[in-house]
C-alpha positions as CSV (number, residue, x, y, z in Angstrom):
1,X,5.8,-70.2,-13.7
2,X,6.5,-66.8,-12.2
3,X,8.2,-64.1,-14.2
4,X,11.2,-62.5,-12.5
5,X,13.0,-59.2,-13.0
6,X,16.4,-59.5,-11.4
7,X,18.8,-56.6,-11.0
8,X,16.8,-54.2,-13.2
9,X,17.0,-50.5,-12.6
10,X,13.8,-48.6,-12.1
11,X,12.7,-45.1,-11.4
12,X,10.1,-44.4,-8.7
13,X,7.2,-42.7,-10.5
14,X,4.8,-42.8,-7.6
15,X,5.7,-42.9,-4.0
16,X,4.2,-45.7,-1.9
17,X,0.5,-45.1,-1.3
18,X,-1.5,-45.8,1.9
19,X,-2.2,-49.4,0.7
20,X,1.6,-50.1,0.3
21,X,1.7,-50.0,-3.5
22,X,4.7,-48.5,-5.2
23,X,4.8,-47.6,-8.9
24,X,8.1,-48.0,-10.9
25,X,9.2,-47.5,-14.5
26,X,12.1,-49.4,-16.1
27,X,15.0,-47.4,-17.5
28,X,15.5,-49.7,-20.4
29,X,11.9,-50.0,-21.8
30,X,9.8,-47.4,-19.9
31,X,7.5,-50.3,-18.8
32,X,5.5,-49.6,-15.6
33,X,5.4,-52.0,-12.7
34,X,3.2,-51.8,-9.6
35,X,4.8,-53.4,-6.5
36,X,2.0,-54.7,-4.3
37,X,3.8,-57.3,-2.2
38,X,7.1,-57.4,-0.3
39,X,9.3,-60.3,0.7
40,X,9.4,-58.9,4.3
41,X,8.4,-55.8,6.2
42,X,11.9,-54.4,6.4
43,X,12.1,-54.3,2.6
44,X,8.7,-52.5,2.4
45,X,9.9,-50.0,5.0
46,X,13.1,-49.3,2.9
47,X,11.1,-48.7,-0.2
48,X,8.5,-46.6,1.5
49,X,11.2,-43.9,2.0
50,X,12.0,-43.5,-1.7
51,X,10.9,-40.2,-3.3
52,X,9.4,-39.9,-6.7
53,X,12.3,-39.8,-9.3
54,X,14.6,-42.0,-7.2
55,X,16.5,-44.7,-9.1
56,X,16.5,-48.2,-7.6
57,X,17.8,-51.5,-8.7
58,X,15.5,-54.4,-7.6
59,X,14.5,-58.0,-7.9
60,X,10.8,-58.5,-8.7
61,X,8.6,-61.5,-9.2
62,X,5.0,-61.4,-10.5
63,X,2.4,-61.4,-7.7
64,X,-0.3,-63.6,-8.9
65,X,-1.1,-64.7,-12.5
66,X,-3.0,-61.7,-13.7
67,X,-2.5,-58.0,-13.9
68,X,0.6,-55.9,-13.4
69,X,1.2,-56.6,-9.7
70,X,4.7,-57.5,-8.6
71,X,6.4,-58.6,-5.4
72,X,9.7,-56.9,-4.3
73,X,12.2,-59.7,-3.4
74,X,15.3,-57.5,-3.1
75,X,16.5,-54.0,-3.5
76,X,20.0,-52.5,-4.1
77,X,20.4,-48.9,-3.2
78,X,23.5,-46.8,-4.0
79,X,26.4,-47.7,-1.7
80,X,24.4,-50.6,-0.5
81,X,24.8,-54.4,-0.5
82,X,21.7,-56.4,-1.2
83,X,19.1,-55.0,1.1
84,X,16.5,-57.7,0.6
85,X,15.9,-61.4,0.5
């Protein structure tokens, strides 16, 4: 069973690196999430432009059964309809 985070607000704490990984922290619990997969290339490109400190509301599902890797399934940016999925 995959764990999902739907509509949670995160802060970008590390801009996307050369391997495509993005580090986020939740506003509610300060938990850290490492996004390592993307539902599609357009979603990865949108997230690649986010600077450190940017708030973003996202849909995430666990990527694999171990570790703290997550897949971005959707993103909601300010003044934006659902930009993923």
